[in-house]
N, C-alpha and C positions, 0 to 999 in steps of 0.2 A: 879105565884104569890109568890111562894117560892123564886124565883130569886130576886124579888123586896125587899123581907124581908131581904135577905142577903146583898143586895146593901145598904139598909138603915142602917144595922148594921155596915157595913164597914165604911160608912160615919160618923156614930156616933163615932166609934173608932178613926178615923182620926181627927175628930173635938175635941175629948177629949184630944188627944195627944197634939194638938196645943193650948189647953186652952179655947176653945169655949164651955163652959158648957151648955148654953141655947140651942145651935144648937144640941149638942150631946144628950141632954135629949129629945128634940123633935124628933130626928131621931130614938132614941131607942124606943120611944112610937109608932111611925109609924111602925117600924119593928115588935114590939110585936103584934100590931093589925093585921098586914098582916099575920103574922105567925099563929095566932089563927084562922083567917078566912080560911087560907089554910088548917089547921088541920081539921076544921069542914067540909069543902068541901070534903076533902079526905075521911073522915069517912062516910059521906053521900054517896059518890060515891061507896065506898067499900060495904056498906050495900045494895044499889040498885043493884050492880053487883051480890051479893049473892042471892038476891031475884029473879033476872031474870034467874039465873041458874036452879032454881027448877021448 
């Protein structure tokens, strides 16, 4: 999922360079959403891993 977030960020940067503001804004929003979903899943996985250890 982090991979897709980086891909959308790169798409947004390329679109911004070429002047496609709407596409860039959409790709940035998708990248942010995917990043936060990844961060939540990573934290949950970390906490569950700590709980299983005990």
